N, C-alpha and C positions, 0 to 999 in steps of 0.2 A: 675089576671093579667097574660097575656099570655107571656111567655118567647119565644125568638127566638129559633127555632129548630136547633140543630147541626145534621150533618150527620156523619155517622160512616164508616170508611174504614174497611171491613170484609175480612179476610184472608181465603183463600180456604184451607181446610184440605188436599186434595190430593197434592196440590203444596207444602204445608208445609212439607209433607212426603218426597217429592223430595229433600227438603233442609236438612232434618234430617237423611236421609238414608246414604248419603256420610260421615256425621259427625261420625255416629256409625261404619261405615266401617273403618274410620281413627282410631278410638278408638281401634278396634280389631287388625289392622295392627301395631298400637303403642305397643300393648301388645306383639306381636311377636318380634318387633324391640328391645324392652328393655330386651328381654330375659326371659320373663315370662315362668315358666314351663308348657308347653302345654300338657304334659302327666298326669297332675294332674287331676283326675276325678271331684274333687270339683270345680276347676276353669272352666273346660269345662262345668259342669252343670250350674254353675253360669252364664257364658257367653250364654249358650243356652237359659236360661230363660230371662236374663237381656237385651240382645241386642234387641230381637223382641219386648218385652213389653215396654222398654224405648224409642225405636224409635217412637212408636205410642203415648206414653205419651208425649214425647218432642214436637211432632207435634201438639198435643192438646193444650199443654201449649203455644206454639207459636201462635196458633189461638186465644187464649184467651188474652194473655198478650200484643200482639203487635197490637191490635186494636187501632185506633186513631180516634179521633173526630175532626171535622173541622167545623167551624162556622164563623160568621161575626166578632167575637171577636178575633179568632185566632185558633191555634191548641192546643190540649191537649191529653194525653193518656186517653183512654176510661176506663181503669181499675182503679178504686179508689185506691190510695195508701196513705201512711201516709201524704204525702204533695203533693197535685195535683195542679199544676200551669198552667194557661192558657198562652201559648206563644202568646203574642199579635203580630199582623202583623207587627206593626211599630218597635218592639223590636227584630225581628229575624235578626241575624247578619251573619249566615252561614248555607249553606246546603251542606252536604258532602255526597257522595255516598259510601256505603259499601256493596258490593255484592247485596243481595236482599232487601236492606233497604236504606233509606235516614236518615241521622241523622241531625236534625235541632236544631240549638242552638240559645240561646239569650245571647248576651254579653259574658264577660269573666266568671262571676260567676252566670250567669242566668240559667234557666232551659234548658232542652233539651227534644225532643220528637223523637221517632222512627217512621218514616213513610214508610210503605211497598212500594215497587216498584210495578209496573204494574203486573209483573210476579206473585206476590203472592196473588193478589187480587181476590176475587170471580168474581168481575166485573171489568176487567182491564180498561175499559173506565171511570169508576167512579173517578179515580185519576184526569184525565183531566177535567171531569164534575164538580167535587167539587171545585177543585182549581180555575177554571174559574169562578165559582159561587161566591165564598166567598173571595178569595185573591184579594187585591187591584192590580190595573193595574201595578204599579211601584214596586211591592214587589219582593224581591230576590227569594222566593219560585216560583213564576210564572215564573221568568226569567230562573232559573236553570232547571225547569222541562219542559221548552219550551211550555208553554200553552198559546194559543192565547186569 
C-alpha cells in the first residue's frame, strides 16, 4: 500500500547560525550586566570554549528539531517525539508569528507545530510551494501566509 508522501521544510544551517549568534552575544552581555567576575580565569576559559562551541551546537539543534512535515492530512513536526500528533487542516485555529517562526495551534488544548519562516528555510520558496500544494483554499494557514 502506498502512503501519500509528505514534504519536509528544511532549515538552512548558515541561517540558523544567524539566529543563534545574537542569542549567545546576549548571554555574554547578560553575564556582564549581572556583575559576574570577569577577572576570574575559570569563567573566561569557560566562556572562551562554551560560546563558540554552543553557538554551532544550538544552530545544529535548530536545524534538526524545527523541521516540519506538511502533507494532505496537515502539519506535524518531522522529529519523532514521545507524542507526535498531526495537526489536521480543519482543526488549525491560529497562526502566530514569532520572529523567525510561525506557531500553529489547534484549539485550546490541541497540539502545536513550529513552522519556520521563509528566512530560515534552505529553499525560501518551498513554504509557498508546499502550502499552496497541500493546504485547502479556505484554510487559516494559507490566509495568514498569504499564499495564492
